[in-house]
N, CA, C, O and the ligand as a Tripos MOL2 file, in Angstrom:
@<TRIPOS>MOLECULE
protein
  297   295    75     0     0
PROTEIN
NO_CHARGES

@<TRIPOS>ATOM
      1 N           4.4860   29.0670  -12.1340 N.3       1 MET1
      2 CA          3.1330   28.5630  -11.9700 C.3       1 MET1
      3 C           2.5140   29.1230  -10.7080 C.2       1 MET1
      4 O           1.3910   29.6290  -10.7300 O.2       1 MET1
      5 N           3.2390   29.0360   -9.6130 N.am      2 SER2
      6 CA          2.6570   29.5470   -8.3730 C.3       2 SER2
      7 C           2.4260   31.0440   -8.4480 C.2       2 SER2
      8 O           1.4230   31.5460   -7.9400 O.2       2 SER2
      9 N           3.3570   31.7680   -9.0850 N.am      3 PHE3
     10 CA          3.2650   33.2030   -9.1790 C.3       3 PHE3
     11 C           1.9970   33.5640   -9.9440 C.2       3 PHE3
     12 O           1.2090   34.4010   -9.5030 O.2       3 PHE3
     13 N           1.8090   32.9130  -11.1090 N.am      4 TYR4
     14 CA          0.6310   33.3050  -11.9270 C.3       4 TYR4
     15 C          -0.6480   32.9030  -11.2420 C.2       4 TYR4
     16 O          -1.6530   33.6110  -11.2940 O.2       4 TYR4
     17 N          -0.5970   31.7480  -10.5970 N.am      5 PHE5
     18 CA         -1.8040   31.2990   -9.8930 C.3       5 PHE5
     19 C          -2.2060   32.3210   -8.8470 C.2       5 PHE5
     20 O          -3.3850   32.6260   -8.6680 O.2       5 PHE5
     21 N          -1.2010   32.8430   -8.1620 N.am      6 THR6
     22 CA         -1.4590   33.8270   -7.1200 C.3       6 THR6
     23 C          -2.0770   35.0490   -7.7040 C.2       6 THR6
     24 O          -3.0120   35.6160   -7.1380 O.2       6 THR6
     25 N          -1.5650   35.4680   -8.8440 N.am      7 ILE7
     26 CA         -2.1120   36.6720   -9.5160 C.3       7 ILE7
     27 C          -3.5460   36.4010   -9.9650 C.2       7 ILE7
     28 O          -4.4370   37.2240   -9.7540 O.2       7 ILE7
     29 N          -3.7560   35.2650  -10.5730 N.am      8 MET8
     30 CA         -5.1090   34.9770  -11.1260 C.3       8 MET8
     31 C          -6.1400   34.8570  -10.0670 C.2       8 MET8
     32 O          -7.3110   35.1520  -10.3020 O.2       8 MET8
     33 N          -5.7320   34.4230   -8.8780 N.am      9 THR9
     34 CA         -6.7160   34.1800   -7.8350 C.3       9 THR9
     35 C          -6.7980   35.3040   -6.8600 C.2       9 THR9
     36 O          -7.6010   35.2580   -5.9290 O.2       9 THR9
     37 N          -5.9990   36.3050   -7.0420 N.am     10 ARG10
     38 CA         -6.0000   37.4010   -6.1090 C.3      10 ARG10
     39 C          -7.3860   38.0320   -6.0300 C.2      10 ARG10
     40 O          -8.0170   38.2830   -7.0570 O.2      10 ARG10
     41 N          -7.8490   38.2800   -4.8390 N.am     11 ASP11
     42 CA         -9.1600   38.9050   -4.6380 C.3      11 ASP11
     43 C         -10.3080   38.0170   -5.1820 C.2      11 ASP11
     44 O         -11.4000   38.5170   -5.4510 O.2      11 ASP11
     45 N         -10.0570   36.7180   -5.3380 N.am     12 THR12
     46 CA        -11.1340   35.8160   -5.7020 C.3      12 THR12
     47 C         -11.2960   34.7770   -4.5910 C.2      12 THR12
     48 O         -10.4450   34.6800   -3.7060 O.2      12 THR12
     49 N         -12.3620   34.0160   -4.6300 N.am     13 PRO13
     50 CA        -12.5410   32.9530   -3.6260 C.3      13 PRO13
     51 C         -11.4240   31.9130   -3.6430 C.2      13 PRO13
     52 O         -11.2420   31.1720   -2.6770 O.2      13 PRO13
     53 N         -10.6710   31.8630   -4.7600 N.am     14 LEU14
     54 CA         -9.6030   30.8580   -4.8320 C.3      14 LEU14
     55 C          -8.2940   31.3410   -4.2190 C.2      14 LEU14
     56 O          -7.3290   30.5830   -4.1300 O.2      14 LEU14
     57 N          -8.2620   32.5680   -3.8080 N.am     15 GLU15
     58 CA         -7.0410   33.0590   -3.2160 C.3      15 GLU15
     59 C          -6.6560   32.2230   -1.9880 C.2      15 GLU15
     60 O          -7.4890   31.9580   -1.1220 O.2      15 GLU15
     61 N          -5.4180   31.8230   -1.9270 N.am     16 GLY16
     62 CA         -4.9840   30.9900   -0.8130 C.3      16 GLY16
     63 C          -4.9700   29.4990   -1.1550 C.2      16 GLY16
     64 O          -4.4830   28.6790   -0.3760 O.2      16 GLY16
     65 N          -5.5090   29.1580   -2.3290 N.am     17 ALA17
     66 CA         -5.5430   27.7240   -2.7030 C.3      17 ALA17
     67 C          -4.1970   27.2260   -3.1830 C.2      17 ALA17
     68 O          -3.9980   26.0300   -3.3930 O.2      17 ALA17
     69 N          -3.2760   28.1600   -3.3530 N.am     18 GLU18
     70 CA         -1.9200   27.8100   -3.8460 C.3      18 GLU18
     71 C          -1.2470   26.7520   -3.0150 C.2      18 GLU18
     72 O          -0.6050   25.8510   -3.5550 O.2      18 GLU18
     73 N          -1.3810   26.8440   -1.7190 N.am     19 LEU19
     74 CA         -0.7150   25.9110   -0.8320 C.3      19 LEU19
     75 C          -1.1750   24.4590   -1.0280 C.2      19 LEU19
     76 O          -0.4170   23.5150   -0.8070 O.2      19 LEU19
     77 N          -2.4270   24.3110   -1.4440 N.am     20 LEU20
     78 CA         -2.9620   23.0080   -1.6570 C.3      20 LEU20
     79 C          -2.3070   22.3650   -2.9020 C.2      20 LEU20
     80 O          -2.0970   21.1520   -2.9380 O.2      20 LEU20
     81 N          -1.9950   23.1740   -3.8990 N.am     21 PHE21
     82 CA         -1.3540   22.6850   -5.0830 C.3      21 PHE21
     83 C           0.0520   22.0710   -4.7190 C.2      21 PHE21
     84 O           0.4760   21.0590   -5.2760 O.2      21 PHE21
     85 N           0.6950   22.7090   -3.8100 N.am     22 LYS22
     86 CA          2.0200   22.2430   -3.4500 C.3      22 LYS22
     87 C           1.9900   20.9190   -2.5900 C.2      22 LYS22
     88 O           2.9130   20.1050   -2.6010 O.2      22 LYS22
     89 N           0.9040   20.7910   -1.8850 N.am     23 ARG23
     90 CA          0.8500   19.6770   -0.9460 C.3      23 ARG23
     91 C           0.3530   18.3930   -1.5860 C.2      23 ARG23
     92 O           0.8220   17.3190   -1.2110 O.2      23 ARG23
     93 N          -0.5490   18.4480   -2.5080 N.am     24 VAL24
     94 CA         -1.1070   17.2610   -3.0720 C.3      24 VAL24
     95 C          -0.9780   17.3150   -4.6070 C.2      24 VAL24
     96 O          -1.5710   18.1890   -5.2400 O.2      24 VAL24
     97 N          -0.2230   16.4080   -5.1990 N.am     25 ALA25
     98 CA         -0.1250   16.3280   -6.6480 C.3      25 ALA25
     99 C          -1.2800   15.5220   -7.2390 C.2      25 ALA25
    100 O          -1.6100   14.4460   -6.7390 O.2      25 ALA25
    101 N          -1.8900   16.0390   -8.2930 N.am     26 PRO26
    102 CA         -2.9710   15.3010   -8.9030 C.3      26 PRO26
    103 C          -2.4750   14.0500   -9.6460 C.2      26 PRO26
    104 O          -1.4150   14.0750  -10.2730 O.2      26 PRO26
    105 N          -3.2250   12.9920   -9.5730 N.am     27 GLU27
    106 CA         -2.8890   11.7830  -10.2760 C.3      27 GLU27
    107 C          -4.0160   11.4050  -11.2290 C.2      27 GLU27
    108 O          -5.1940   11.6880  -11.0100 O.2      27 GLU27
    109 N          -3.5720   10.7390  -12.3150 N.am     28 PHE28
    110 CA         -4.5430   10.3440  -13.3430 C.3      28 PHE28
    111 C          -4.3760    8.8680  -13.6300 C.2      28 PHE28
    112 O          -3.2930    8.3020  -13.4850 O.2      28 PHE28
    113 N          -5.4450    8.2770  -14.0300 N.am     29 LEU29
    114 CA         -5.4860    6.8330  -14.3840 C.3      29 LEU29
    115 C          -5.6800    6.6810  -15.8900 C.2      29 LEU29
    116 O          -6.6630    7.1630  -16.4530 O.2      29 LEU29
    117 N          -4.7360    6.0080  -16.5300 N.am     30 CYS30
    118 CA         -4.8560    5.7960  -17.9960 C.3      30 CYS30
    119 C          -5.9680    4.7750  -18.2290 C.2      30 CYS30
    120 O          -6.0080    3.7240  -17.5900 O.2      30 CYS30
    121 N          -6.8500    5.0980  -19.1360 N.am     31 THR31
    122 CA         -7.9520    4.2090  -19.4370 C.3      31 THR31
    123 C          -7.5460    3.1020  -20.3970 C.2      31 THR31
    124 O          -8.3200    2.1840  -20.6660 O.2      31 THR31
    125 N          -6.3250    3.2000  -20.9090 N.am     32 THR32
    126 CA         -5.8640    2.1840  -21.8870 C.3      32 THR32
    127 C          -5.0100    1.1280  -21.1560 C.2      32 THR32
    128 O          -5.2500   -0.0720  -21.2890 O.2      32 THR32
    129 N          -4.0130    1.5900  -20.3860 N.am     33 CYS33
    130 CA         -3.1170    0.6350  -19.7520 C.3      33 CYS33
    131 C          -3.2560    0.6210  -18.2330 C.2      33 CYS33
    132 O          -2.5240   -0.0910  -17.5460 O.2      33 CYS33
    133 N          -4.1720    1.3870  -17.7220 N.am     34 ASN34
    134 CA         -4.4580    1.4670  -16.2880 C.3      34 ASN34
    135 C          -3.2830    1.9110  -15.3850 C.2      34 ASN34
    136 O          -3.2290    1.6290  -14.1880 O.2      34 ASN34
    137 N          -2.3620    2.6160  -16.0360 N.am     35 ARG35
    138 CA         -1.2260    3.1440  -15.2720 C.3      35 ARG35
    139 C          -1.6450    4.4480  -14.6020 C.2      35 ARG35
    140 O          -2.3470    5.2720  -15.1890 O.2      35 ARG35
    141 N          -1.2030    4.6100  -13.3800 N.am     36 VAL36
    142 CA         -1.4640    5.8690  -12.6550 C.3      36 VAL36
    143 C          -0.2370    6.7670  -12.8170 C.2      36 VAL36
    144 O           0.8950    6.3350  -12.6030 O.2      36 VAL36
    145 N          -0.4760    7.9900  -13.1890 N.am     37 PHE37
    146 CA          0.6470    8.9200  -13.3570 C.3      37 PHE37
    147 C           0.2410   10.2870  -12.8780 C.2      37 PHE37
    148 O          -0.9400   10.6050  -12.7370 O.2      37 PHE37
    149 N           1.2690   11.0930  -12.6290 N.am     38 ALA38
    150 CA          1.0140   12.4900  -12.2270 C.3      38 ALA38
    151 C           0.7750   13.3110  -13.4280 C.2      38 ALA38
    152 O           1.4670   13.1440  -14.4330 O.2      38 ALA38
    153 N          -0.1890   14.2100  -13.3770 N.am     39 GLY39
    154 CA         -0.4570   15.0950  -14.5000 C.3      39 GLY39
    155 C          -0.7380   16.4960  -14.0350 C.2      39 GLY39
    156 O          -0.9130   16.7480  -12.8430 O.2      39 GLY39
    157 N          -0.7790   17.3900  -14.9660 N.am     40 ARG40
    158 CA         -0.9950   18.7750  -14.6120 C.3      40 ARG40
    159 C          -2.4080   19.2490  -14.7640 C.2      40 ARG40
    160 O          -2.8320   20.2180  -14.1350 O.2      40 ARG40
    161 N          -3.1430   18.5430  -15.6210 N.am     41 SER41
    162 CA         -4.5200   19.0700  -15.8720 C.3      41 SER41
    163 C          -5.4020   17.8990  -16.2720 C.2      41 SER41
    164 O          -4.9080   16.8340  -16.6420 O.2      41 SER41
    165 N          -6.6960   18.1010  -16.1960 N.am     42 VAL42
    166 CA         -7.6620   17.0950  -16.6360 C.3      42 VAL42
    167 C          -7.4910   16.8540  -18.1010 C.2      42 VAL42
    168 O          -7.3570   17.8010  -18.8760 O.2      42 VAL42
    169 N          -7.4930   15.5850  -18.5090 N.am     43 GLY43
    170 CA         -7.3110   15.2570  -19.9140 C.3      43 GLY43
    171 C          -5.8920   14.9890  -20.3040 C.2      43 GLY43
    172 O          -5.5840   14.7940  -21.4790 O.2      43 GLY43
    173 N          -4.9780   14.9790  -19.2670 N.am     44 ALA44
    174 CA         -3.5950   14.6840  -19.5950 C.3      44 ALA44
    175 C          -3.4760   13.2840  -20.2540 C.2      44 ALA44
    176 O          -4.2090   12.3520  -19.9250 O.2      44 ALA44
    177 N          -2.5240   13.1900  -21.1910 N.am     45 HIS45
    178 CA         -2.3330   11.9060  -21.8660 C.3      45 HIS45
    179 C          -1.3170   11.0610  -21.1220 C.2      45 HIS45
    180 O          -0.3830   11.5560  -20.4910 O.2      45 HIS45
    181 N          -1.5450    9.7680  -21.2260 N.am     46 CYS46
    182 CA         -0.6750    8.7880  -20.5190 C.3      46 CYS46
    183 C           0.7460    8.9590  -21.0960 C.2      46 CYS46
    184 O           0.9220    9.0140  -22.3130 O.2      46 CYS46
    185 N           1.7410    9.0400  -20.2190 N.am     47 PRO47
    186 CA          3.1320    9.2170  -20.6900 C.3      47 PRO47
    187 C           3.7020    7.8950  -21.2540 C.2      47 PRO47
    188 O           4.7520    7.8890  -21.8970 O.2      47 PRO47
    189 N           3.0180    6.8210  -21.0120 N.am     48 VAL48
    190 CA          3.5160    5.5060  -21.4750 C.3      48 VAL48
    191 C           2.9310    5.1490  -22.8460 C.2      48 VAL48
    192 O           3.6670    4.8330  -23.7800 O.2      48 VAL48
    193 N           1.6320    5.2020  -22.9530 N.am     49 CYS49
    194 CA          0.9650    4.7620  -24.1910 C.3      49 CYS49
    195 C           0.2390    5.9000  -24.9470 C.2      49 CYS49
    196 O          -0.2370    5.7170  -26.0680 O.2      49 CYS49
    197 N           0.1730    7.0530  -24.3080 N.am     50 GLY50
    198 CA         -0.4430    8.1860  -24.9670 C.3      50 GLY50
    199 C          -1.9520    8.1600  -24.9530 C.2      50 GLY50
    200 O          -2.6170    8.9470  -25.6260 O.2      50 GLY50
    201 N          -2.5010    7.1960  -24.1340 N.am     51 GLY51
    202 CA         -3.9630    7.0570  -24.0750 C.3      51 GLY51
    203 C          -4.5910    8.1620  -23.2510 C.2      51 GLY51
    204 O          -3.9180    8.9510  -22.5870 O.2      51 GLY51
    205 N          -5.8990    8.1820  -23.3230 N.am     52 LYS52
    206 CA         -6.6400    9.1520  -22.5370 C.3      52 LYS52
    207 C          -6.6580    8.7140  -21.0430 C.2      52 LYS52
    208 O          -6.4660    7.5420  -20.7220 O.2      52 LYS52
    209 N          -6.8860    9.6640  -20.1840 N.am     53 SER53
    210 CA         -6.8880    9.3620  -18.7770 C.3      53 SER53
    211 C          -8.0880    9.9670  -18.0980 C.2      53 SER53
    212 O          -8.7180   10.9000  -18.5970 O.2      53 SER53
    213 N          -8.3860    9.4090  -16.9420 N.am     54 VAL54
    214 CA         -9.4150    9.9340  -16.0460 C.3      54 VAL54
    215 C          -8.6990   10.2950  -14.7510 C.2      54 VAL54
    216 O          -7.6470    9.7450  -14.4250 O.2      54 VAL54
    217 N          -9.2720   11.1970  -14.0530 N.am     55 ILE55
    218 CA         -8.6380   11.6020  -12.8060 C.3      55 ILE55
    219 C          -8.7550   10.4900  -11.7880 C.2      55 ILE55
    220 O          -9.8320    9.9140  -11.6330 O.2      55 ILE55
    221 N          -7.6810   10.1750  -11.0920 N.am     56 ALA56
    222 CA         -7.6430    9.1010  -10.0850 C.3      56 ALA56
    223 C          -8.1770    9.6250   -8.7990 C.2      56 ALA56
    224 O          -8.4090   10.8230   -8.6390 O.2      56 ALA56
    225 N          -8.3800    8.6830   -7.8440 N.am     57 ASP57
    226 CA         -8.9750    9.0530   -6.5930 C.3      57 ASP57
    227 C          -8.1560   10.1120   -5.8680 C.2      57 ASP57
    228 O          -8.7070   11.0430   -5.2810 O.2      57 ASP57
    229 N          -6.8600    9.9630   -5.9140 N.am     58 LYS58
    230 CA         -6.0140   10.9430   -5.2600 C.3      58 LYS58
    231 C          -6.1450   12.2900   -5.9580 C.2      58 LYS58
    232 O          -6.1450   13.3390   -5.3140 O.2      58 LYS58
    233 N          -6.2540   12.2470   -7.2650 N.am     59 GLY59
    234 CA         -6.3810   13.4830   -8.0540 C.3      59 GLY59
    235 C          -7.7240   14.1730   -7.7180 C.2      59 GLY59
    236 O          -7.7910   15.3960   -7.5900 O.2      59 GLY59
    237 N          -8.7520   13.3850   -7.5840 N.am     60 MET60
    238 CA        -10.0410   13.9000   -7.2380 C.3      60 MET60
    239 C          -9.9750   14.6600   -5.9470 C.2      60 MET60
    240 O         -10.5150   15.7560   -5.8000 O.2      60 MET60
    241 N          -9.2860   14.0290   -5.0080 N.am     61 GLU61
    242 CA         -9.0660   14.6670   -3.7030 C.3      61 GLU61
    243 C          -8.3730   16.0190   -3.8530 C.2      61 GLU61
    244 O          -8.7090   17.0050   -3.1970 O.2      61 GLU61
    245 N          -7.3950   16.0090   -4.7440 N.am     62 PHE62
    246 CA         -6.6700   17.2460   -5.0650 C.3      62 PHE62
    247 C          -7.6290   18.3270   -5.5220 C.2      62 PHE62
    248 O          -7.5940   19.4540   -5.0290 O.2      62 PHE62
    249 N          -8.4890   17.9720   -6.4740 N.am     63 TYR63
    250 CA         -9.3800   19.0350   -7.0250 C.3      63 TYR63
    251 C         -10.3620   19.5180   -6.0160 C.2      63 TYR63
    252 O         -10.6840   20.7060   -5.9910 O.2      63 TYR63
    253 N         -10.8620   18.6250   -5.1660 N.am     64 ILE64
    254 CA        -11.8180   19.0430   -4.1620 C.3      64 ILE64
    255 C         -11.1070   19.9750   -3.1620 C.2      64 ILE64
    256 O         -11.6520   21.0120   -2.7820 O.2      64 ILE64
    257 N          -9.8930   19.6000   -2.7410 N.am     65 GLU65
    258 CA         -9.1750   20.4490   -1.8050 C.3      65 GLU65
    259 C          -8.8230   21.7850   -2.4260 C.2      65 GLU65
    260 O          -8.8800   22.8240   -1.7690 O.2      65 GLU65
    261 N          -8.4620   21.7470   -3.6870 N.am     66 SER66
    262 CA         -7.9540   22.9630   -4.3020 C.3      66 SER66
    263 C          -9.0270   24.0430   -4.4540 C.2      66 SER66
    264 O          -8.7060   25.2230   -4.5940 O.2      66 SER66
    265 N         -10.2670   23.6520   -4.4270 N.am     67 ILE67
    266 CA        -11.3110   24.6570   -4.5820 C.3      67 ILE67
    267 C         -12.0170   24.9560   -3.2430 C.2      67 ILE67
    268 O         -12.9990   25.6980   -3.2000 O.2      67 ILE67
    269 N         -11.5110   24.3810   -2.1850 N.am     68 GLU68
    270 CA        -12.1050   24.6900   -0.8930 C.3      68 GLU68
    271 C         -11.6710   26.1130   -0.5240 C.2      68 GLU68
    272 O         -10.5050   26.4920   -0.6370 O.2      68 GLU68
    273 N         -12.6320   26.8460   -0.0940 N.am     69 VAL69
    274 CA        -12.3390   28.2210    0.2690 C.3      69 VAL69
    275 C         -12.9280   28.5080    1.6550 C.2      69 VAL69
    276 O         -13.7890   27.7840    2.1540 O.2      69 VAL69
    277 N         -12.4290   29.5910    2.2510 N.am     70 ASP70
    278 CA        -12.9720   30.0210    3.5200 C.3      70 ASP70
    279 C         -14.0700   30.9680    3.2630 C.2      70 ASP70
    280 O         -13.8310   32.0770    2.7840 O.2      70 ASP70
    281 N         -15.2750   30.5810    3.5610 N.am     71 ASP71
    282 CA        -16.4530   31.4490    3.2670 C.3      71 ASP71
    283 C         -16.3800   32.7220    4.0430 C.2      71 ASP71
    284 O         -16.9940   33.7140    3.6490 O.2      71 ASP71
    285 N         -15.6440   32.7390    5.1500 N.am     72 GLY72
    286 CA        -15.6000   33.9290    5.9510 C.3      72 GLY72
    287 C         -14.6010   34.9840    5.5040 C.2      72 GLY72
    288 O         -14.5070   36.0690    6.0780 O.2      72 GLY72
    289 N         -13.8440   34.6240    4.4400 N.am     73 ALA73
    290 CA        -12.7900   35.5220    3.9600 C.3      73 ALA73
    291 C         -13.3110   36.7200    3.1540 C.2      73 ALA73
    292 O         -12.6430   37.7430    3.0020 O.2      73 ALA73
    293 N         -14.5070   36.5440    2.6590 N.am     74 ASP74
    294 CA        -15.0560   37.6370    1.7630 C.3      74 ASP74
    295 C         -16.0730   38.4780    2.4800 C.2      74 ASP74
    296 O         -16.6210   39.4140    1.8980 O.2      74 ASP74
    297 ZN         -1.4450    4.2890  -20.7880 Zn       75 ZN75
@<TRIPOS>BOND
     1     1     2 1
     2     2     3 1
     3     3     4 2
     4     3     5 am
     5     5     6 1
     6     6     7 1
     7     7     8 2
     8     7     9 am
     9     9    10 1
    10    10    11 1
    11    11    12 2
    12    11    13 am
    13    13    14 1
    14    14    15 1
    15    15    16 2
    16    15    17 am
    17    17    18 1
    18    18    19 1
    19    19    20 2
    20    19    21 am
    21    21    22 1
    22    22    23 1
    23    23    24 2
    24    23    25 am
    25    25    26 1
    26    26    27 1
    27    27    28 2
    28    27    29 am
    29    29    30 1
    30    30    31 1
    31    31    32 2
    32    31    33 am
    33    33    34 1
    34    34    35 1
    35    35    36 2
    36    35    37 am
    37    37    38 1
    38    38    39 1
    39    39    40 2
    40    39    41 am
    41    41    42 1
    42    42    43 1
    43    43    44 2
    44    43    45 am
    45    45    46 1
    46    46    47 1
    47    47    48 2
    48    47    49 am
    49    49    50 1
    50    50    51 1
    51    51    52 2
    52    51    53 am
    53    53    54 1
    54    54    55 1
    55    55    56 2
    56    55    57 am
    57    57    58 1
    58    58    59 1
    59    59    60 2
    60    59    61 am
    61    61    62 1
    62    62    63 1
    63    63    64 2
    64    63    65 am
    65    65    66 1
    66    66    67 1
    67    67    68 2
    68    67    69 am
    69    69    70 1
    70    70    71 1
    71    71    72 2
    72    71    73 am
    73    73    74 1
    74    74    75 1
    75    75    76 2
    76    75    77 am
    77    77    78 1
    78    78    79 1
    79    79    80 2
    80    79    81 am
    81    81    82 1
    82    82    83 1
    83    83    84 2
    84    83    85 am
    85    85    86 1
    86    86    87 1
    87    87    88 2
    88    87    89 am
    89    89    90 1
    90    90    91 1
    91    91    92 2
    92    91    93 am
    93    93    94 1
    94    94    95 1
    95    95    96 2
    96    95    97 am
    97    97    98 1
    98    98    99 1
    99    99   100 2
   100    99   101 am
   101   101   102 1
   102   102   103 1
   103   103   104 2
   104   103   105 am
   105   105   106 1
   106   106   107 1
   107   107   108 2
   108   107   109 am
   109   109   110 1
   110   110   111 1
   111   111   112 2
   112   111   113 am
   113   113   114 1
   114   114   115 1
   115   115   116 2
   116   115   117 am
   117   117   118 1
   118   118   119 1
   119   119   120 2
   120   119   121 am
   121   121   122 1
   122   122   123 1
   123   123   124 2
   124   123   125 am
   125   125   126 1
   126   126   127 1
   127   127   128 2
   128   127   129 am
   129   129   130 1
   130   130   131 1
   131   131   132 2
   132   131   133 am
   133   133   134 1
   134   134   135 1
   135   135   136 2
   136   135   137 am
   137   137   138 1
   138   138   139 1
   139   139   140 2
   140   139   141 am
   141   141   142 1
   142   142   143 1
   143   143   144 2
   144   143   145 am
   145   145   146 1
   146   146   147 1
   147   147   148 2
   148   147   149 am
   149   149   150 1
   150   150   151 1
   151   151   152 2
   152   151   153 am
   153   153   154 1
   154   154   155 1
   155   155   156 2
   156   155   157 am
   157   157   158 1
   158   158   159 1
   159   159   160 2
   160   159   161 am
   161   161   162 1
   162   162   163 1
   163   163   164 2
   164   163   165 am
   165   165   166 1
   166   166   167 1
   167   167   168 2
   168   167   169 am
   169   169   170 1
   170   170   171 1
   171   171   172 2
   172   171   173 am
   173   173   174 1
   174   174   175 1
   175   175   176 2
   176   175   177 am
   177   177   178 1
   178   178   179 1
   179   179   180 2
   180   179   181 am
   181   181   182 1
   182   182   183 1
   183   183   184 2
   184   183   185 am
   185   185   186 1
   186   186   187 1
   187   187   188 2
   188   187   189 am
   189   189   190 1
   190   190   191 1
   191   191   192 2
   192   191   193 am
   193   193   194 1
   194   194   195 1
   195   195   196 2
   196   195   197 am
   197   197   198 1
   198   198   199 1
   199   199   200 2
   200   199   201 am
   201   201   202 1
   202   202   203 1
   203   203   204 2
   204   203   205 am
   205   205   206 1
   206   206   207 1
   207   207   208 2
   208   207   209 am
   209   209   210 1
   210   210   211 1
   211   211   212 2
   212   211   213 am
   213   213   214 1
   214   214   215 1
   215   215   216 2
   216   215   217 am
   217   217   218 1
   218   218   219 1
   219   219   220 2
   220   219   221 am
   221   221   222 1
   222   222   223 1
   223   223   224 2
   224   223   225 am
   225   225   226 1
   226   226   227 1
   227   227   228 2
   228   227   229 am
   229   229   230 1
   230   230   231 1
   231   231   232 2
   232   231   233 am
   233   233   234 1
   234   234   235 1
   235   235   236 2
   236   235   237 am
   237   237   238 1
   238   238   239 1
   239   239   240 2
   240   239   241 am
   241   241   242 1
   242   242   243 1
   243   243   244 2
   244   243   245 am
   245   245   246 1
   246   246   247 1
   247   247   248 2
   248   247   249 am
   249   249   250 1
   250   250   251 1
   251   251   252 2
   252   251   253 am
   253   253   254 1
   254   254   255 1
   255   255   256 2
   256   255   257 am
   257   257   258 1
   258   258   259 1
   259   259   260 2
   260   259   261 am
   261   261   262 1
   262   262   263 1
   263   263   264 2
   264   263   265 am
   265   265   266 1
   266   266   267 1
   267   267   268 2
   268   267   269 am
   269   269   270 1
   270   270   271 1
   271   271   272 2
   272   271   273 am
   273   273   274 1
   274   274   275 1
   275   275   276 2
   276   275   277 am
   277   277   278 1
   278   278   279 1
   279   279   280 2
   280   279   281 am
   281   281   282 1
   282   282   283 1
   283   283   284 2
   284   283   285 am
   285   285   286 1
   286   286   287 1
   287   287   288 2
   288   287   289 am
   289   289   290 1
   290   290   291 1
   291   291   292 2
   292   291   293 am
   293   293   294 1
   294   294   295 1
   295   295   296 2
@<TRIPOS>SUBSTRUCTURE
     1 MET1         2 RESIDUE 1 A MET
     2 SER2         6 RESIDUE 1 A SER
     3 PHE3        10 RESIDUE 1 A PHE
     4 TYR4        14 RESIDUE 1 A TYR
     5 PHE5        18 RESIDUE 1 A PHE
     6 THR6        22 RESIDUE 1 A THR
     7 ILE7        26 RESIDUE 1 A ILE
     8 MET8        30 RESIDUE 1 A MET
     9 THR9        34 RESIDUE 1 A THR
    10 ARG10       38 RESIDUE 1 A ARG
    11 ASP11       42 RESIDUE 1 A ASP
    12 THR12       46 RESIDUE 1 A THR
    13 PRO13       50 RESIDUE 1 A PRO
    14 LEU14       54 RESIDUE 1 A LEU
    15 GLU15       58 RESIDUE 1 A GLU
    16 GLY16       62 RESIDUE 1 A GLY
    17 ALA17       66 RESIDUE 1 A ALA
    18 GLU18       70 RESIDUE 1 A GLU
    19 LEU19       74 RESIDUE 1 A LEU
    20 LEU20       78 RESIDUE 1 A LEU
    21 PHE21       82 RESIDUE 1 A PHE
    22 LYS22       86 RESIDUE 1 A LYS
    23 ARG23       90 RESIDUE 1 A ARG
    24 VAL24       94 RESIDUE 1 A VAL
    25 ALA25       98 RESIDUE 1 A ALA
    26 PRO26      102 RESIDUE 1 A PRO
    27 GLU27      106 RESIDUE 1 A GLU
    28 PHE28      110 RESIDUE 1 A PHE
    29 LEU29      114 RESIDUE 1 A LEU
    30 CYS30      118 RESIDUE 1 A CYS
    31 THR31      122 RESIDUE 1 A THR
    32 THR32      126 RESIDUE 1 A THR
    33 CYS33      130 RESIDUE 1 A CYS
    34 ASN34      134 RESIDUE 1 A ASN
    35 ARG35      138 RESIDUE 1 A ARG
    36 VAL36      142 RESIDUE 1 A VAL
    37 PHE37      146 RESIDUE 1 A PHE
    38 ALA38      150 RESIDUE 1 A ALA
    39 GLY39      154 RESIDUE 1 A GLY
    40 ARG40      158 RESIDUE 1 A ARG
    41 SER41      162 RESIDUE 1 A SER
    42 VAL42      166 RESIDUE 1 A VAL
    43 GLY43      170 RESIDUE 1 A GLY
    44 ALA44      174 RESIDUE 1 A ALA
    45 HIS45      178 RESIDUE 1 A HIS
    46 CYS46      182 RESIDUE 1 A CYS
    47 PRO47      186 RESIDUE 1 A PRO
    48 VAL48      190 RESIDUE 1 A VAL
    49 CYS49      194 RESIDUE 1 A CYS
    50 GLY50      198 RESIDUE 1 A GLY
    51 GLY51      202 RESIDUE 1 A GLY
    52 LYS52      206 RESIDUE 1 A LYS
    53 SER53      210 RESIDUE 1 A SER
    54 VAL54      214 RESIDUE 1 A VAL
    55 ILE55      218 RESIDUE 1 A ILE
    56 ALA56      222 RESIDUE 1 A ALA
    57 ASP57      226 RESIDUE 1 A ASP
    58 LYS58      230 RESIDUE 1 A LYS
    59 GLY59      234 RESIDUE 1 A GLY
    60 MET60      238 RESIDUE 1 A MET
    61 GLU61      242 RESIDUE 1 A GLU
    62 PHE62      246 RESIDUE 1 A PHE
    63 TYR63      250 RESIDUE 1 A TYR
    64 ILE64      254 RESIDUE 1 A ILE
    65 GLU65      258 RESIDUE 1 A GLU
    66 SER66      262 RESIDUE 1 A SER
    67 ILE67      266 RESIDUE 1 A ILE
    68 GLU68      270 RESIDUE 1 A GLU
    69 VAL69      274 RESIDUE 1 A VAL
    70 ASP70      278 RESIDUE 1 A ASP
    71 ASP71      282 RESIDUE 1 A ASP
    72 GLY72      286 RESIDUE 1 A GLY
    73 ALA73      290 RESIDUE 1 A ALA
    74 ASP74      294 RESIDUE 1 A ASP
    75 ZN75       297 GROUP 0 **** ****
């Protein structure tokens, strides 16, 4: 995952965002049973009931951090 992410983001504004993935795991909130669980992507299904999920507060933080870039790098 890290390898491919590095390749995909090379020479793009997302280059360097890899470290943020390692530091903060995204979390999702099941809209059916309200369970919070770790997921890999938006729309992940609840591992308990299989319900749909929305991104949790911590996960939102993850996404915001993951797309932060240094404007001075380009
Ligand atoms: Zn659930």
